[in-house]
ZAMI-553579 format. One line per field, with one value per residue (C-alpha): residue number from 1; residue in one letter; x, y, z. Coordinates in steps of 0.1 Angstrom, whole numbers, always signed. Example, Ala and Ser with C-alpha at 12.3 -4.5 7.8 and 13.67 -1.06 7.14 Angstrom:
# ZAMI-553579
guke <- [1 2]
markol <- [A S]
X <- [+123 +137]
Y <- [-45 -11]
Z <- [+78 +71]
This chain:
# ZAMI-553579
guke <- [1 2 3 4 5 6 7 8 9 10 11 12 13 14 15 16 17 18 19 20 21 22 23 24 25 26 27 28 29 30 31 32 33 34 35 36 37 38 39 40 41 42 43 44 45 46 47 48 49 50 51 52 53 54 55 56 57 58 59 60 61 62 63 64 65 66 67 68 69 70 71 72 73 74 75 76 77 78 79 80 81 82 83 84 85 86 87 88 89 90 91]
markol <- [M I I L P Y V L G I S L I G I T I S M L L C L I R L V I G P S M V D R L L A L D T L F L N A T C L V V V L G I Y W A S T S L F E G A L L V A M L G F V S T A A L A R Y F T T G H V V D]
X <- [+431 +469 +468 +443 +469 +489 +459 +448 +484 +484 +450 +462 +492 +469 +444 +472 +487 +453 +448 +481 +472 +438 +456 +479 +448 +431 +461 +469 +435 +431 +394 +371 +352 +384 +391 +356 +358 +392 +378 +348 +372 +394 +365 +356 +392 +392 +361 +377 +408 +388 +369 +401 +417 +386 +389 +427 +424 +391 +374 +338 +339 +358 +329 +308 +336 +336 +299 +305 +332 +309 +281 +303 +318 +284 +271 +302 +304 +267 +271 +302 +287 +256 +278 +299 +268 +245 +267 +249 +242 +208 +180]
Y <- [+1109 +1110 +1096 +1122 +1149 +1123 +1111 +1146 +1154 +1124 +1135 +1170 +1156 +1133 +1160 +1184 +1157 +1151 +1188 +1191 +1161 +1177 +1210 +1192 +1176 +1210 +1225 +1196 +1180 +1169 +1179 +1204 +1177 +1165 +1200 +1205 +1173 +1183 +1216 +1199 +1175 +1204 +1221 +1189 +1186 +1222 +1215 +1185 +1205 +1232 +1206 +1188 +1221 +1230 +1197 +1202 +1237 +1230 +1260 +1259 +1289 +1269 +1246 +1276 +1283 +1247 +1250 +1282 +1265 +1235 +1257 +1277 +1246 +1231 +1263 +1269 +1233 +1234 +1267 +1257 +1223 +1241 +1267 +1239 +1220 +1247 +1278 +1299 +1298 +1314 +1309]
Z <- [+1334 +1331 +1296 +1282 +1273 +1254 +1235 +1227 +1215 +1192 +1179 +1172 +1152 +1132 +1124 +1114 +1090 +1076 +1070 +1052 +1029 +1022 +1013 +989 +973 +971 +953 +928 +924 +888 +887 +903 +921 +938 +949 +962 +982 +995 +1007 +1024 +1041 +1051 +1068 +1086 +1098 +1110 +1130 +1146 +1153 +1171 +1191 +1202 +1211 +1231 +1251 +1255 +1268 +1287 +1270 +1262 +1238 +1212 +1208 +1195 +1171 +1159 +1152 +1132 +1111 +1105 +1093 +1071 +1056 +1048 +1032 +1012 +999 +989 +972 +953 +942 +929 +911 +894 +883 +871 +867 +892 +930 +933 +909]
């Protein structure tokens, strides 16, 4: 288990770089669909980041936070996609 902190550190760096690239796509995306997909991927990366940090710090409470981030990401992506396709969220 000596190698686990190194692997988690590399994972944190990779997830952070991925989040930065998604943020760039979110800002300069040519269409609204690109921005929506970048936002969804950003939520997924945030969930992964919280899970990896929970493993790194050996904290079980961060896994509940990751679940909340995942649910918020799903609901917001579905609501934004519906808004962009129909013009309203709730019928």
